[in-house]
C-alpha positions as CSV (number, residue, x, y, z in Angstrom):
1,M,-6.3,-14.0,-29.3
2,A,-3.9,-12.4,-31.8
3,F,-2.9,-9.6,-29.5
4,I,-1.5,-12.1,-26.9
5,D,1.1,-13.1,-29.5
6,S,2.0,-9.5,-30.5
7,K,5.3,-7.6,-29.7
8,T,3.4,-5.4,-27.3
9,A,2.0,-8.4,-25.4
10,R,5.5,-9.9,-25.3
11,W,6.9,-6.7,-23.9
12,L,4.1,-6.5,-21.2
13,W,3.9,-10.2,-20.2
14,G,7.1,-12.0,-21.4
15,N,7.9,-14.5,-24.1
16,D,6.2,-17.5,-22.4
17,P,2.7,-18.0,-23.9
18,S,1.4,-19.5,-20.7
19,D,2.5,-16.5,-18.7
20,R,1.1,-14.1,-21.2
21,H,-2.4,-15.7,-21.2
22,L,-2.5,-15.8,-17.4
23,L,-1.0,-12.4,-16.7
24,A,-3.3,-10.7,-19.3
25,R,-6.3,-12.0,-17.4
26,L,-5.0,-11.0,-14.0
27,D,-4.0,-7.5,-15.2
28,I,-7.5,-6.7,-16.4
29,T,-9.3,-8.2,-13.3
30,L,-7.3,-8.5,-10.1
31,L,-5.1,-5.5,-10.6
32,P,-7.9,-3.0,-11.6
33,Y,-10.0,-4.1,-8.7
34,F,-7.3,-3.3,-6.1
35,S,-6.2,-0.2,-7.9
36,L,-9.8,1.2,-7.9
37,I,-10.3,0.3,-4.2
38,W,-7.1,2.1,-3.3
39,F,-8.1,5.2,-5.4
40,L,-11.5,5.3,-3.6
41,F,-9.6,5.0,-0.3
42,G,-7.9,8.2,-1.1
43,V,-11.1,9.9,-2.2
44,T,-13.0,8.7,0.9
45,R,-10.4,10.1,3.3
46,A,-10.3,13.4,1.4
47,S,-14.1,13.6,1.7
48,Y,-13.9,14.1,5.5
49,S,-11.6,17.1,5.3
50,S,-13.7,18.6,2.5
51,A,-16.9,18.1,4.4
52,Y,-15.4,19.5,7.6
53,V,-14.6,22.8,5.9
54,S,-17.8,22.8,3.9
55,G,-20.3,22.9,6.8
56,M,-20.0,19.7,8.7
57,H,-17.9,21.5,11.5
58,E,-20.8,23.9,12.3
59,A,-23.7,21.5,11.6
60,L,-22.4,18.8,14.0
61,N,-20.9,21.2,16.5
62,F,-17.3,20.0,16.3
63,Q,-15.4,21.5,19.3
64,G,-11.7,21.9,20.1
65,K,-9.8,18.9,18.9
66,D,-12.8,16.8,17.8
67,Y,-11.5,16.8,14.2
68,N,-8.1,15.5,15.4
69,Y,-9.9,12.9,17.5
70,M,-11.8,11.7,14.5
71,N,-8.6,11.2,12.4
72,T,-6.8,9.6,15.4
73,A,-9.7,7.2,16.1
74,Y,-9.6,6.1,12.5
75,L,-5.8,5.7,12.4
76,V,-5.5,3.8,15.6
77,V,-8.2,1.2,14.6
78,Y,-6.8,1.0,11.1
79,A,-3.3,0.2,12.4
80,V,-4.6,-2.4,14.9
81,F,-6.4,-4.3,12.3
82,Q,-3.6,-4.6,9.8
83,M,-2.2,-7.9,11.1
84,P,-5.5,-9.6,11.8
85,G,-6.7,-8.6,8.3
86,T,-3.8,-10.1,6.4
87,S,-3.9,-13.2,8.7
88,L,-7.6,-13.7,7.9
89,L,-6.7,-13.9,4.2
90,T,-4.7,-17.1,4.9
91,I,-7.9,-18.7,6.4
92,A,-10.9,-17.2,4.6
93,R,-11.3,-16.6,0.8
94,P,-10.1,-13.1,-0.1
95,K,-13.2,-12.6,-2.3
96,Y,-15.5,-12.6,0.7
97,V,-13.2,-10.6,3.0
98,F,-12.7,-7.8,0.5
99,V,-16.2,-7.5,-0.7
100,V,-17.7,-7.6,2.8
101,A,-15.2,-4.9,3.9
102,N,-15.9,-2.8,0.9
103,V,-19.7,-2.9,1.4
104,V,-19.5,-2.2,5.2
105,W,-17.0,0.7,4.4
106,S,-19.4,2.1,1.9
107,V,-22.4,1.9,4.2
108,L,-20.5,3.6,7.1
109,T,-19.6,6.4,4.8
110,L,-23.2,6.7,3.7
111,I,-24.5,6.7,7.3
112,T,-22.2,9.7,8.1
113,Y,-24.5,11.9,6.2
114,K,-27.3,11.2,8.8
115,T,-25.2,12.0,11.8
116,T,-26.2,14.7,14.2
117,A,-23.2,15.1,16.5
118,A,-19.4,15.0,16.2
119,W,-19.1,12.0,18.5
120,Q,-21.0,9.9,16.0
121,V,-18.7,10.8,13.2
122,I,-15.7,9.9,15.4
123,L,-17.3,6.5,16.2
124,L,-18.1,5.8,12.6
125,N,-14.5,6.7,11.6
126,A,-13.2,4.3,14.2
127,I,-15.3,1.4,12.9
128,E,-14.5,2.3,9.3
129,G,-10.8,2.1,10.1
130,G,-11.2,-1.5,11.0
131,F,-12.9,-2.4,7.7
132,S,-10.7,-0.4,5.5
133,A,-7.5,-1.7,7.1
134,I,-7.4,-4.6,4.6
135,A,-7.4,-2.3,1.5
136,Y,-3.6,-1.7,1.3
137,V,-1.9,-4.6,3.1
138,G,-4.4,-7.2,1.9
139,A,-4.0,-6.1,-1.7
140,Q,-0.2,-6.4,-1.2
141,F,-0.6,-9.9,0.2
142,V,-2.9,-11.1,-2.6
143,L,-0.7,-9.6,-5.4
144,G,2.3,-11.4,-3.9
145,S,0.3,-14.7,-4.1
146,W,-0.2,-14.4,-7.9
147,Y,2.8,-12.6,-9.4
148,K,6.4,-13.8,-9.6
149,K,9.5,-11.8,-8.5
150,N,10.1,-10.3,-11.8
151,E,6.4,-9.2,-12.1
152,L,5.4,-8.1,-8.6
153,A,6.9,-4.7,-8.1
154,T,5.5,-3.4,-11.4
155,R,1.9,-4.4,-10.4
156,A,2.4,-3.1,-6.9
157,A,3.5,0.2,-8.4
158,A,0.4,0.4,-10.6
159,F,-1.7,-0.3,-7.4
160,C,0.2,2.5,-5.4
161,V,-0.1,4.9,-8.3
162,F,-3.8,4.8,-8.0
163,G,-3.6,5.8,-4.4
164,H,-1.6,8.9,-5.4
165,L,-4.1,9.7,-8.0
166,G,-6.9,9.3,-5.4
167,S,-5.1,11.7,-3.2
168,M,-4.6,14.2,-6.0
169,A,-8.1,13.8,-7.4
170,G,-9.9,13.7,-4.1
171,G,-9.9,17.5,-3.6
172,W,-11.0,18.2,-7.2
173,I,-13.8,15.7,-6.9
174,Q,-15.1,17.1,-3.7
175,A,-14.8,20.6,-5.1
176,G,-16.9,19.5,-8.1
177,L,-19.5,17.9,-5.9
178,L,-19.7,21.0,-3.7
179,A,-20.3,23.2,-6.7
180,A,-22.9,21.0,-8.4
181,L,-24.9,19.6,-5.5
182,S,-25.0,22.2,-2.8
183,G,-28.5,22.7,-1.6
184,R,-29.8,20.0,-4.0
185,D,-33.1,18.4,-2.5
186,G,-32.6,20.4,0.7
187,L,-29.3,18.7,1.6
188,P,-26.2,20.7,2.4
189,A,-23.1,20.1,0.2
190,W,-21.2,18.2,2.9
191,K,-23.9,15.5,3.1
192,W,-23.9,15.1,-0.7
193,I,-20.1,14.4,-0.5
194,F,-20.7,11.3,1.7
195,I,-23.7,10.1,-0.4
196,I,-21.8,10.2,-3.6
197,V,-18.5,8.8,-2.3
198,S,-20.5,5.9,-0.8
199,V,-22.3,5.3,-4.1
200,M,-19.0,5.2,-6.0
201,T,-17.8,2.3,-3.9
202,I,-20.7,-0.1,-4.5
203,P,-19.9,-0.8,-8.3
204,V,-16.3,-1.5,-7.3
205,A,-17.4,-4.0,-4.7
206,L,-19.6,-5.7,-7.3
207,F,-16.7,-5.8,-9.7
208,G,-14.7,-7.5,-7.0
209,W,-17.4,-10.1,-6.4
210,V,-17.2,-11.1,-10.0
211,F,-13.5,-10.8,-10.7
212,I,-11.5,-11.4,-7.6
213,P,-9.8,-14.8,-8.2
214,D,-9.0,-15.5,-4.5
215,L,-5.7,-17.2,-4.1
216,P,-4.3,-19.6,-6.8
217,I,-5.0,-22.7,-4.7
218,H,-8.7,-21.9,-4.6
219,R,-9.0,-22.4,-8.4
220,A,-11.9,-20.1,-8.2
221,A,-11.4,-17.7,-11.2
222,W,-14.1,-18.4,-13.7
223,Y,-12.2,-16.6,-16.4
224,L,-9.2,-18.9,-16.2
225,T,-9.2,-22.3,-17.9
226,A,-8.4,-25.4,-15.9
227,E,-5.0,-25.5,-17.3
228,Q,-4.3,-21.9,-16.4
229,K,-5.5,-22.5,-12.9
230,E,-3.1,-25.4,-12.4
231,Y,-0.3,-23.3,-14.0
232,A,-1.0,-20.4,-11.7
233,I,-0.4,-22.7,-8.7
234,S,2.8,-24.4,-10.1
235,R,4.6,-21.5,-11.6
236,L,5.4,-19.6,-8.3
237,G,6.3,-22.8,-6.5
238,A,5.2,-23.6,-2.9
239,S,6.0,-22.1,0.4
240,R,8.1,-24.2,2.8
241,K,5.7,-23.4,5.7
242,E,2.0,-23.1,5.2
243,S,0.3,-24.2,8.3
244,W,-1.1,-22.4,11.4
245,D,0.4,-24.6,14.1
246,L,2.3,-24.4,17.3
247,T,5.4,-23.3,15.4
248,V,3.9,-20.2,14.0
249,F,4.9,-17.7,16.7
250,K,8.5,-19.2,16.9
251,R,8.8,-19.0,13.1
252,I,7.6,-15.3,13.1
253,F,9.3,-13.8,16.2
254,L,12.7,-15.5,15.6
255,S,12.8,-14.4,12.0
256,W,14.9,-11.3,11.0
257,Q,12.2,-10.3,8.4
258,F,9.6,-9.6,11.0
259,Y,11.8,-7.0,12.6
260,L,14.1,-5.5,10.0
261,L,11.6,-5.0,7.2
262,P,9.0,-3.0,9.2
263,F,11.9,-1.0,10.8
264,L,13.3,-0.1,7.4
265,F,9.8,0.9,6.1
266,M,9.3,3.0,9.2
267,L,12.5,4.9,8.5
268,Y,11.2,5.7,5.1
269,S,7.9,6.9,6.4
270,L,9.5,9.2,8.9
271,C,11.9,10.6,6.3
272,V,9.1,11.6,3.9
273,Q,7.1,13.5,6.6
274,M,8.4,16.7,5.0
275,L,6.2,15.9,2.0
276,Q,3.1,15.6,4.2
277,N,1.7,17.7,7.1
278,N,1.1,20.7,4.8
279,V,4.8,21.5,5.0
280,M,5.1,22.7,1.4
281,P,1.9,24.7,1.3
282,L,2.7,26.4,4.6
283,W,6.1,27.3,3.3
284,M,4.7,28.7,0.1
285,A,2.0,30.7,1.9
286,A,4.8,32.3,4.0
287,R,6.7,33.1,0.9
288,G,3.8,35.1,-0.6
289,Y,2.4,32.6,-3.1
290,T,-1.3,32.8,-3.9
291,V,-4.0,30.5,-2.5
292,V,-4.3,28.9,-5.9
293,Q,-0.6,28.3,-6.1
294,Y,-0.1,26.8,-2.8
295,N,-3.0,24.5,-3.3
296,N,-1.9,23.3,-6.8
297,Y,1.9,23.3,-6.8
298,P,2.3,20.7,-4.1
299,T,0.3,18.1,-6.2
300,G,3.6,18.0,-8.3
301,I,4.9,15.8,-5.5
302,Y,2.4,13.2,-6.4
303,A,3.4,13.4,-10.0
304,T,7.1,12.7,-9.2
305,A,5.9,10.0,-6.7
306,I,4.1,8.3,-9.6
307,L,7.2,8.6,-11.8
308,G,9.5,7.3,-9.2
309,T,7.3,4.5,-8.1
310,I,6.9,3.2,-11.7
311,V,10.5,3.6,-12.7
312,Y,12.0,2.0,-9.6
313,A,9.5,-0.9,-9.7
314,V,10.1,-1.7,-13.3
315,I,13.9,-1.7,-12.9
316,S,13.7,-3.9,-9.8
317,D,11.5,-6.4,-11.7
318,R,13.7,-6.4,-14.7
319,I,16.9,-7.1,-12.8
320,K,15.0,-9.4,-10.4
321,S,16.6,-7.6,-7.4
322,R,15.5,-4.9,-5.0
323,W,18.6,-3.7,-3.2
324,E,20.1,-1.6,-6.1
325,V,17.1,0.6,-6.5
326,S,16.7,0.7,-2.7
327,I,20.3,2.2,-2.4
328,A,19.3,4.8,-5.1
329,I,16.2,5.7,-3.0
330,G,18.2,6.0,0.2
331,L,20.7,8.3,-1.6
332,T,17.8,10.4,-2.8
333,F,16.6,10.7,0.8
334,I,20.0,12.1,1.8
335,I,20.4,14.5,-1.2
336,G,16.9,16.0,-0.9
337,S,16.9,16.3,2.9
338,A,20.5,17.8,2.9
339,I,19.4,20.5,0.5
340,L,16.5,21.5,2.7
341,V,18.8,21.5,5.8
342,G,21.5,23.5,4.1
343,T,19.4,26.2,2.4
344,S,17.6,29.2,3.8
345,V,13.8,29.4,3.8
346,D,13.8,32.1,1.1
347,N,15.6,29.9,-1.4
348,D,12.6,29.0,-3.5
349,A,14.5,27.1,-6.2
350,A,16.2,24.8,-3.7
351,H,13.0,24.1,-1.9
352,F,10.9,23.3,-5.0
353,F,13.7,21.1,-6.3
354,S,14.0,19.2,-3.0
355,F,10.3,18.6,-2.6
356,Y,9.8,17.3,-6.1
357,L,12.9,15.2,-6.0
358,L,11.9,13.6,-2.7
359,G,8.5,12.9,-4.2
360,T,10.3,10.0,-6.0
361,T,11.0,8.4,-2.7
362,F,7.4,7.2,-2.3
363,A,8.6,4.3,-4.3
364,P,9.2,2.0,-1.2
365,Q,5.4,1.6,-1.0
366,A,5.7,-0.7,-4.0
367,V,9.4,-1.8,-4.1
368,W,9.8,-2.6,-0.4
369,Y,6.5,-4.4,-0.1
370,S,7.6,-6.4,-3.0
371,W,10.9,-7.1,-1.4
372,M,9.2,-8.2,1.7
373,A,7.1,-10.6,-0.4
374,D,10.4,-12.0,-1.9
375,L,12.0,-12.5,1.5
376,T,9.0,-14.1,3.2
377,S,7.7,-16.3,0.3
378,H,8.9,-19.4,2.1
379,D,6.4,-19.0,4.9
380,V,2.8,-18.0,4.3
381,Q,2.0,-17.0,7.9
382,L,5.3,-14.9,8.2
383,R,4.4,-13.1,4.9
384,A,0.8,-12.4,6.0
385,I,1.7,-11.0,9.5
386,T,4.8,-9.1,8.3
387,T,2.7,-7.5,5.6
388,G,0.3,-6.2,8.2
389,F,3.0,-5.4,10.7
390,M,5.0,-3.2,8.3
391,N,2.1,-0.8,8.1
392,S,1.1,-1.0,11.8
393,F,4.7,-0.4,13.0
394,D,4.8,2.6,10.6
395,F,1.7,4.1,12.0
396,A,3.0,3.6,15.6
397,F,5.6,6.3,14.8
398,V,4.0,8.6,12.2
399,T,1.1,9.4,14.5
400,W,3.3,11.3,16.9
401,W,6.4,12.1,14.9
402,P,5.0,15.2,13.1
403,L,3.9,16.7,16.4
404,I,7.5,16.9,17.5
405,F,9.5,17.5,14.2
406,Y,6.8,19.1,12.0
407,P,4.5,21.1,14.2
408,V,2.6,23.8,12.4
409,T,4.1,26.4,14.7
410,D,7.5,25.8,13.0
411,A,6.2,27.0,9.6
412,P,7.7,28.1,7.3
413,D,11.1,27.0,8.5
414,Y,11.0,23.3,9.5
415,H,14.8,23.0,10.0
416,K,14.4,20.6,12.9
417,G,12.2,18.4,10.9
418,Y,14.5,18.5,7.8
419,I,17.4,17.4,10.1
420,A,15.2,14.5,11.4
421,S,14.4,13.4,7.8
422,L,18.1,13.6,6.9
423,V,19.0,11.3,9.8
424,T,16.2,8.8,9.2
425,G,16.9,8.8,5.5
426,A,20.6,8.2,6.0
427,L,19.8,5.3,8.3
428,T,18.0,3.4,5.6
429,L,21.3,2.7,3.8
430,P,23.0,0.5,6.5
431,F,19.7,-1.3,7.1
432,I,19.4,-1.9,3.3
433,A,22.9,-3.3,3.4
434,I,22.0,-5.6,6.3
435,V,18.8,-6.9,4.6
436,T,20.7,-7.5,1.4
437,Y,23.4,-9.5,3.2
438,L,20.8,-11.6,5.0
439,E,18.9,-12.2,1.8
440,K,22.0,-13.5,0.0
441,R,23.1,-15.6,2.9
442,D,19.7,-17.2,3.5
443,T,19.1,-17.7,-0.3
444,A,22.4,-19.5,-0.5
445,R,21.5,-21.7,2.5
446,G,18.1,-22.5,1.0
447,L,16.2,-20.9,3.8
448,I,14.2,-18.4,1.9
449,G,12.5,-18.6,-1.6
450,R,9.7,-20.8,-2.8
451,V,10.2,-24.5,-3.8
452,Q,9.2,-26.2,-7.0
453,R,5.9,-28.2,-6.6
454,D,5.9,-31.8,-7.8
455,A,2.7,-31.8,-9.8
456,G,2.5,-35.6,-9.7
457,S,2.6,-36.2,-6.0
458,G,1.6,-32.9,-4.6
459,S,4.9,-32.6,-2.7
460,S,7.5,-30.0,-3.2
461,Q,11.1,-30.2,-4.2
462,D,13.6,-27.6,-3.1
463,G,15.4,-26.1,-6.1
464,D,18.0,-24.6,-3.8
465,Q,19.1,-27.7,-2.2
466,N,20.4,-31.1,-3.5
467,A,18.3,-32.8,-6.0
468,G,15.8,-35.2,-4.4
469,S,15.8,-33.5,-1.0
470,K,12.5,-33.0,0.5
471,V,11.1,-30.0,2.3
472,D,8.4,-29.8,4.9
473,S,5.2,-30.8,3.1
474,R,3.3,-31.6,6.2
475,V,0.4,-29.1,5.7
476,N,-3.0,-29.4,7.2
477,V,-6.2,-29.1,5.3
478,R,-6.6,-25.4,6.0
479,S,-3.1,-24.6,4.8
480,E,-3.8,-26.5,1.5
481,E,-6.8,-24.3,0.9
482,V,-4.7,-21.2,1.1
483,D,-1.5,-22.3,-0.4
484,V,0.2,-19.5,-2.3
């Protein structure tokens, strides 16, 4: 194709023609699938809140904290299934895992329109949480199996951006459905929401069945040539550890990556709680803004989140390093939170500036997951389990943190919460420094990073150690099937 050799293609996919041909195919198949699934994830979760305020509350006789129980049931199961889900991807082909999860997720959403009591919705949400747990962390794991260090964060950013777009568009889509379908065929509007959202997911699942390339070692992508399949395996190198054996738990629980990376990501999640929990809309409502304004202005946070995520990810890929942009993100945590702590509730300009500035700090969803993939690429099982644990550990805190630091009763002045965000944001800096030091130390020692695969013999040579030195190539049959 002439386009593959164009200046635009070189800018997008690099100067190496083999890379360009491979990346072009991945970027129009693998990346769109995960991006669409994550977009629909945002739309699906928005459908429950829209349905609740559009008649489901009364129709199913929700009482007291039933709505909170519904969300909690979903989040708890979602968090619990993160690590099993990513671990499953090292054993079963991702194509089957994702498509089955997508179809079940869609069916559960559809069944919701037939429910007759609140407890049924709560139960369905809990089950749905288990099947949708793979959407985010599983995508991060598979992307890290195909893209190199100077490619990954940009693709992870594109994936995360679609999640922000789903959150932004979810309310608008639901509003359109409510206006167009209310009362159609005798069904109330809230039931139509679940029907339409369910139907939207099926074509994406079919797209995945056709285009998910599994992992490189499976050589399953029909749209790649035999040469491209072999190149996809060799260009990333091999992991030093690939087998599920008796050393797995020792390798994981004695690694610093398993503890430090989830803890760092948790600090980020706690810091940005001021951008969630309806903090900005409730502050705007108290300041006398109109209903339209305090429903629309907060969406600007997602706009700056998209900008920050893309910019930081592209920079980190270009310089092939994550710590520099991580420091910039940490400083932004401090600046934005400090402004909120130090200004009065009636300082509109300062609050708008801080909220939108802090929106850029959603970038760790792409940058830090890519950093984690860099730091665990030497061990398949460590990467899979740490990928899931980062999100699970995060949820273990964000489920109760807002109740203490961002309760709705504090509106419009969340001074206590802003201080908490300032502290957690500031704490990211020393932990970024520690991770950076350990990365440089272990890279120099040859303990992390992939190794070059010897195509002739199937063994691997460690590019970081002396020429001719061997690394552990004793992998079982299962690990060979899922080599990344």
